[in-house]
C-alpha positions as CSV (number, residue, x, y, z in Angstrom):
1,X,-81.7,-32.9,126.1
2,X,-78.6,-35.0,125.8
3,X,-77.0,-36.7,129.0
4,X,-74.7,-34.2,130.5
5,X,-76.9,-31.2,129.7
6,X,-79.1,-31.0,132.5
7,X,-78.1,-28.4,135.0
8,X,-77.0,-30.8,137.7
9,X,-75.6,-28.4,139.9
10,X,-78.7,-26.5,140.3
11,X,-80.8,-29.7,140.3
12,X,-78.4,-30.6,143.7
13,X,-80.0,-27.6,145.3
14,X,-83.6,-28.8,144.8
15,X,-85.8,-31.3,146.9
16,X,-86.1,-34.7,145.2
17,X,-87.8,-36.2,143.7
18,X,-89.2,-33.5,141.0
19,X,-90.4,-33.1,137.5
20,X,-88.3,-31.2,135.0
21,X,-89.5,-29.8,131.7
22,X,-87.5,-29.1,129.0
23,X,-89.5,-25.9,127.3
24,X,-87.3,-25.6,124.3
25,X,-87.9,-29.1,123.5
26,X,-91.9,-28.9,124.1
27,X,-91.9,-25.8,121.6
28,X,-89.8,-27.6,119.1
29,X,-92.6,-30.8,119.2
30,X,-95.4,-28.2,119.2
31,X,-93.8,-26.7,115.9
32,X,-93.7,-29.8,114.4
33,X,-97.2,-31.1,115.4
34,X,-98.8,-27.6,113.9
35,X,-96.6,-27.6,110.7
36,X,-97.2,-31.2,109.7
37,X,-100.9,-31.0,110.5
38,X,-101.3,-27.7,108.6
39,X,-99.7,-29.1,105.4
40,X,-103.3,-30.9,105.2
41,X,-105.8,-28.3,107.2
42,X,-105.9,-30.9,110.3
43,X,-107.0,-29.9,113.5
44,X,-105.3,-30.8,116.6
45,X,-106.6,-31.3,120.3
46,X,-104.1,-32.1,122.8
47,X,-105.4,-34.7,125.1
48,X,-104.6,-33.2,128.4
49,X,-105.0,-36.5,130.3
50,X,-101.4,-36.9,129.3
51,X,-100.0,-34.4,131.4
52,X,-102.3,-31.5,132.9
53,X,-99.6,-29.3,134.6
54,X,-101.1,-25.7,134.3
55,X,-97.6,-24.3,132.5
56,X,-97.6,-27.0,130.2
57,X,-101.3,-26.5,129.2
58,X,-100.4,-22.8,128.8
59,X,-97.5,-23.3,126.6
60,X,-99.5,-25.8,124.3
61,X,-102.7,-23.6,124.1
62,X,-100.3,-20.3,122.8
63,X,-99.8,-22.7,119.8
64,X,-103.1,-22.7,118.9
65,X,-104.1,-26.2,119.7
66,X,-107.5,-27.7,121.0
67,X,-108.1,-29.7,124.0
68,X,-109.3,-32.9,124.3
69,X,-110.9,-33.9,127.7
70,X,-112.0,-36.9,129.2
71,X,-113.4,-35.2,132.6
72,X,-114.9,-32.1,133.8
73,X,-111.7,-31.3,135.7
74,X,-110.1,-31.2,132.6
75,X,-112.6,-29.2,130.8
76,X,-111.9,-26.7,133.3
77,X,-108.3,-26.8,133.4
78,X,-108.1,-26.5,129.7
79,X,-110.3,-23.5,130.0
80,X,-108.1,-22.0,132.7
81,X,-105.2,-22.4,130.5
82,X,-106.7,-20.5,127.6
83,X,-108.1,-23.2,125.4
84,X,-110.9,-21.8,123.7
85,X,-114.3,-23.6,124.5
86,X,-115.0,-23.8,120.6
87,X,-111.9,-26.2,120.3
88,X,-112.7,-28.3,123.5
89,X,-114.0,-31.8,122.7
90,X,-115.1,-34.2,125.7
91,X,-114.8,-38.2,125.7
92,X,-115.3,-40.5,128.2
93,X,-117.3,-43.7,128.9
94,X,-118.9,-42.4,132.2
95,X,-119.5,-38.6,132.0
96,X,-121.3,-37.4,135.0
97,X,-124.3,-35.0,134.9
98,X,-122.5,-32.2,136.1
99,X,-119.6,-32.7,133.6
100,X,-122.0,-32.4,130.9
101,X,-123.5,-29.3,132.1
102,X,-120.1,-28.0,132.5
103,X,-119.5,-28.4,128.8
104,X,-123.1,-27.0,127.6
105,X,-122.6,-24.3,130.0
106,X,-119.4,-23.3,127.9
107,X,-120.7,-24.3,124.6
108,X,-117.4,-26.6,123.8
109,X,-117.2,-27.7,120.3
110,X,-118.4,-31.5,120.6
111,X,-119.3,-34.4,123.0
112,X,-117.7,-37.5,121.9
113,X,-120.6,-39.8,122.6
114,X,-119.9,-43.5,123.7
115,X,-123.2,-45.1,124.4
116,X,-127.0,-44.9,123.3
117,X,-128.0,-44.4,127.0
118,X,-125.2,-41.5,127.1
119,X,-127.1,-39.9,124.2
120,X,-130.3,-39.8,125.9
121,X,-129.0,-38.0,128.9
122,X,-127.0,-35.4,127.1
123,X,-130.4,-34.7,124.9
124,X,-132.2,-34.5,128.4
125,X,-129.5,-31.9,129.9
126,X,-129.6,-30.0,126.9
127,X,-133.1,-30.0,126.9
128,X,-133.3,-28.6,130.1
129,X,-131.0,-25.5,129.1
130,X,-132.7,-25.1,125.9
131,X,-129.5,-26.0,123.9
132,X,-128.6,-28.4,121.4
133,X,-125.5,-30.4,122.3
134,X,-123.0,-31.2,118.9
135,X,-121.9,-34.9,119.1
136,X,-119.6,-37.2,117.4
137,X,-120.3,-40.8,117.9
138,X,-117.3,-42.5,119.4
139,X,-117.5,-45.6,117.1
140,X,-115.4,-48.8,118.0
141,X,-113.9,-49.6,114.8
142,X,-112.5,-53.2,116.0
143,X,-108.9,-52.6,114.8
144,X,-106.3,-54.0,116.5
145,X,-103.6,-51.3,117.4
146,X,-100.9,-54.0,118.3
147,X,-100.1,-52.2,121.5
148,X,-100.1,-53.1,125.3
149,X,-103.5,-54.8,126.2
150,X,-104.3,-52.0,128.8
151,X,-103.9,-49.5,126.6
152,X,-106.1,-51.0,123.6
153,X,-109.1,-49.3,123.3
154,X,-110.6,-49.9,119.6
155,X,-111.9,-53.8,119.8
156,X,-115.1,-54.9,120.4
157,X,-114.4,-56.3,124.1
158,X,-113.4,-52.8,125.1
159,X,-115.5,-50.7,127.2
160,X,-114.9,-47.6,124.8
161,X,-117.5,-46.4,122.0
162,X,-120.2,-48.0,120.3
163,X,-119.8,-51.2,118.6
164,X,-120.2,-51.2,114.9
165,X,-123.2,-53.9,114.9
166,X,-125.3,-51.3,117.2
167,X,-124.5,-48.2,114.9
168,X,-127.6,-48.6,113.0
169,X,-129.7,-48.5,116.0
170,X,-128.0,-45.6,117.4
171,X,-128.5,-43.6,114.3
172,X,-132.2,-44.2,114.2
173,X,-132.1,-43.1,118.1
174,X,-130.6,-39.6,116.9
175,X,-133.5,-39.1,114.6
176,X,-135.7,-38.9,117.4
177,X,-134.0,-36.6,119.8
178,X,-134.2,-32.7,119.4
179,X,-131.5,-31.2,121.6
180,X,-128.3,-33.2,120.0
181,X,-126.9,-32.7,116.5
182,X,-124.8,-35.5,115.0
183,X,-121.6,-33.1,113.7
184,X,-118.9,-36.1,113.5
185,X,-117.5,-39.4,114.1
186,X,-114.9,-40.5,116.5
187,X,-112.3,-43.3,116.8
188,X,-109.4,-44.0,119.2
189,X,-108.0,-47.4,119.0
190,X,-105.0,-47.1,121.5
191,X,-102.1,-45.6,122.9
192,X,-98.3,-45.9,122.3
193,X,-98.8,-46.8,118.8
194,X,-95.5,-47.3,116.7
195,X,-97.1,-49.7,114.0
196,X,-98.3,-47.1,111.0
197,X,-100.4,-50.2,109.8
198,X,-103.0,-49.7,112.8
199,X,-103.2,-46.5,111.3
200,X,-104.0,-47.3,108.0
201,X,-106.3,-49.8,109.0
202,X,-108.4,-47.1,110.9
203,X,-108.3,-44.9,107.7
204,X,-109.8,-47.5,105.7
205,X,-112.5,-48.6,108.3
206,X,-113.5,-45.0,108.3
207,X,-113.8,-44.7,104.7
208,X,-116.4,-48.0,104.9
209,X,-118.0,-46.3,108.1
210,X,-118.8,-43.3,106.0
211,X,-120.1,-45.1,103.2
212,X,-122.3,-46.7,105.4
213,X,-123.7,-43.3,107.0
214,X,-124.0,-41.9,103.2
215,X,-126.1,-44.9,102.3
216,X,-128.5,-44.0,105.2
217,X,-128.2,-40.2,103.9
218,X,-126.1,-39.2,106.7
219,X,-123.3,-36.4,105.8
220,X,-120.8,-35.6,108.8
221,X,-118.8,-32.4,109.1
222,X,-116.1,-34.1,111.6
223,X,-114.1,-37.1,111.3
224,X,-111.7,-37.5,114.7
225,X,-109.2,-40.1,114.6
226,X,-108.2,-39.7,118.4
227,X,-104.5,-39.9,119.0
228,X,-102.4,-43.0,120.1
229,X,-98.9,-42.2,118.2
230,X,-96.1,-43.8,120.2
231,X,-92.7,-42.2,121.1
232,X,-89.2,-43.9,121.3
233,X,-88.8,-44.5,124.9
234,X,-85.4,-46.2,124.2
235,X,-83.7,-43.2,122.6
236,X,-84.8,-39.8,123.9
237,X,-81.6,-38.1,123.3
238,X,-81.5,-39.1,119.4
239,X,-85.4,-39.1,118.8
240,X,-86.8,-36.9,121.0
241,X,-89.7,-35.8,118.7
242,X,-91.9,-38.3,117.2
243,X,-92.6,-38.8,113.2
244,X,-95.6,-36.6,112.8
245,X,-94.8,-36.2,109.2
246,X,-95.3,-40.0,108.8
247,X,-98.2,-40.2,111.1
248,X,-100.5,-37.5,109.5
249,X,-99.2,-38.5,105.5
250,X,-101.1,-42.1,106.5
251,X,-104.2,-40.3,106.9
252,X,-103.7,-38.0,103.9
253,X,-103.2,-40.8,101.9
254,X,-105.8,-43.1,102.5
255,X,-108.8,-41.2,103.7
256,X,-111.4,-40.1,101.6
257,X,-112.5,-36.9,103.0
258,X,-115.7,-35.5,101.7
259,X,-116.1,-31.8,100.7
260,X,-116.5,-29.4,103.5
261,X,-115.2,-32.2,106.0
262,X,-112.7,-31.2,108.8
263,X,-110.4,-33.8,110.2
264,X,-109.3,-33.9,113.9
265,X,-106.4,-35.6,115.7
266,X,-105.9,-35.9,119.7
267,X,-102.2,-36.4,120.4
268,X,-101.3,-36.3,124.2
269,X,-98.1,-38.5,124.8
270,X,-96.3,-37.8,121.6
271,X,-96.1,-34.2,122.2
272,X,-95.4,-34.0,126.2
273,X,-93.6,-37.3,127.3
274,X,-90.0,-36.5,126.1
275,X,-90.0,-33.0,127.4
276,X,-90.7,-34.1,130.9
277,X,-88.1,-36.3,133.3
278,X,-88.1,-37.2,136.8
279,X,-85.2,-36.5,138.5
280,X,-84.6,-38.6,141.7
281,X,-81.8,-39.2,144.3
282,X,-80.5,-42.5,145.3
283,X,-80.9,-43.2,148.8
284,X,-78.9,-46.5,149.2
285,X,-77.0,-48.9,147.2
286,X,-77.8,-52.4,148.6
287,X,-75.8,-55.1,148.0
288,X,-77.8,-58.5,147.8
289,X,-76.4,-62.0,147.2
290,X,-77.6,-61.9,143.5
291,X,-78.6,-58.4,142.9
292,X,-77.3,-55.1,143.2
293,X,-80.2,-52.3,144.2
294,X,-79.8,-48.8,143.5
295,X,-82.9,-47.4,145.9
296,X,-84.1,-44.1,144.9
297,X,-86.4,-41.6,146.7
298,X,-88.9,-41.7,144.0
299,X,-91.3,-44.7,143.3
300,X,-94.7,-45.5,141.8
301,X,-96.4,-42.6,143.4
302,X,-94.1,-40.4,141.1
303,X,-94.2,-42.5,137.8
304,X,-96.6,-45.3,137.7
305,X,-96.0,-46.6,134.1
306,X,-93.4,-49.3,135.1
307,X,-95.6,-50.9,137.7
308,X,-98.6,-50.5,135.9
309,X,-97.7,-51.3,132.5
310,X,-94.3,-53.1,132.8
311,X,-93.0,-49.8,130.8
312,X,-89.5,-49.1,130.1
313,X,-87.9,-45.6,130.9
314,X,-84.5,-44.9,130.1
315,X,-82.3,-44.0,133.3
316,X,-79.0,-42.0,133.6
317,X,-77.0,-41.4,136.4
318,X,-76.6,-37.7,135.8
319,X,-73.9,-37.5,138.8
320,X,-71.5,-40.2,137.6
321,X,-68.9,-40.9,134.5
322,X,-67.5,-43.9,136.4
323,X,-67.8,-47.4,134.9
324,X,-71.0,-49.2,133.8
325,X,-72.4,-51.5,136.6
326,X,-75.9,-53.2,136.8
327,X,-78.5,-52.4,139.1
328,X,-82.2,-53.2,139.8
329,X,-83.4,-49.5,140.4
330,X,-86.3,-49.5,142.7
331,X,-88.2,-47.0,144.8
332,X,-89.0,-46.8,148.4
333,X,-92.9,-47.7,148.3
334,X,-94.0,-50.6,150.3
335,X,-94.9,-52.9,147.5
336,X,-92.7,-55.2,145.6
337,X,-94.0,-53.7,142.4
338,X,-92.3,-50.6,143.1
339,X,-89.4,-51.4,140.5
340,X,-88.3,-49.0,137.6
341,X,-86.4,-51.5,136.0
342,X,-84.3,-54.8,136.3
343,X,-80.8,-55.3,135.3
344,X,-80.1,-51.5,134.5
345,X,-77.2,-50.3,133.4
346,X,-75.8,-47.1,135.1
347,X,-72.8,-45.7,135.5
348,X,-71.3,-46.7,138.8
349,X,-73.8,-45.4,141.3
350,X,-73.7,-43.9,145.1
351,X,-75.7,-42.8,147.8
352,X,-76.8,-39.2,147.1
353,X,-76.1,-39.3,142.9
354,X,-79.0,-38.0,140.9
355,X,-80.9,-40.3,138.5
356,X,-82.6,-39.0,135.5
357,X,-85.6,-41.0,134.5
358,X,-86.4,-40.0,130.9
359,X,-89.5,-39.5,129.0
360,X,-91.7,-38.9,131.9
361,X,-93.7,-36.1,130.6
362,X,-96.8,-37.9,129.8
363,X,-98.5,-40.1,132.6
364,X,-96.1,-38.9,135.0
365,X,-96.8,-35.9,136.9
366,X,-100.7,-36.4,136.2
367,X,-101.0,-39.9,137.6
368,X,-98.6,-39.1,140.8
369,X,-100.3,-40.2,144.1
370,X,-100.0,-39.7,147.8
371,X,-99.8,-43.3,148.5
372,X,-98.1,-43.8,152.1
373,X,-98.8,-40.3,152.7
374,X,-96.3,-39.1,150.3
375,X,-96.1,-35.5,149.4
376,X,-96.5,-34.9,145.9
377,X,-93.1,-33.7,143.8
378,X,-92.8,-30.0,142.6
379,X,-92.2,-29.4,138.7
380,X,-89.5,-26.9,137.6
381,X,-88.8,-25.7,134.1
382,X,-85.7,-25.4,131.9
383,X,-86.5,-21.7,131.2
384,X,-86.6,-20.6,134.8
385,X,-83.7,-22.5,136.2
């Protein structure tokens, strides 16, 4: 959605801050995802952790995607939104017993197992229900994602997955367990990845892992590459949909798929980030000795990524067409880290102006908190305003 196409007059009647979702852009993104994945027969599971807004989940499920969940709450949210249980995969390094039981009771597609001890617990809980749980081993492939350290997940020092050096021992243990069935392998190397070489390296590593499995006479049905495809935070107007064609083509070119195997992906951010915008109001323009501050009524309670990851979000004053000035854009939270951006170029800003913080559809609303006893913001949708 280009600057100037926001329904600014309608926004003025709404209590800020709030999240605004461009439903048409979301649908266009989903069309692109499904079209490109279908070229190769790939299966796509939306990563619910990126945005669990019920309306957003409902739209995504209507396109036939599965769900990638990392908690029992996400499993329930996916079921409530219409995702079929047999398209739900459940990952997470710390699955509680009740969460595993929820997955077992609903006969979800697969548990992505992250440790030998977790494997034993799933086997015990499945045995108590006289069931056999389908599992995939989440293998730490030791592939550098070339992304932020806090969202890198595929190196041996990360808490996620089973290290390659321990894989043989885990495979031996599976053979002794009667209530789990190994159906696949899973890898996820990180998030906001824009360097396709990381995915190329992942595909090659998975080929090597498959060779090792087959040397042990183990054949698997499913290969799951997780998610991680990044978006362009700097140019949301001009590049609103990521290059899914290039992303899937990398795996199609390099992955050595065995007969009958299914290939799965778990995109999250790349589907929902660009359709969401945080709309905030300017409370004050504060003139300091060396800085000019635009103080908003939104803070890291509504969008934590800048404070947590030093992340960039494009900001636009959608109320002003005046000359460009430079501001530090900050929130009202009683923390020095409550800063959205320093030396930000905005059209001349006044009290009451509306500021759009773009690309907030992923890890915006879903990570909102009530710190400082703040109320959680509402969400509005382009097809309902």
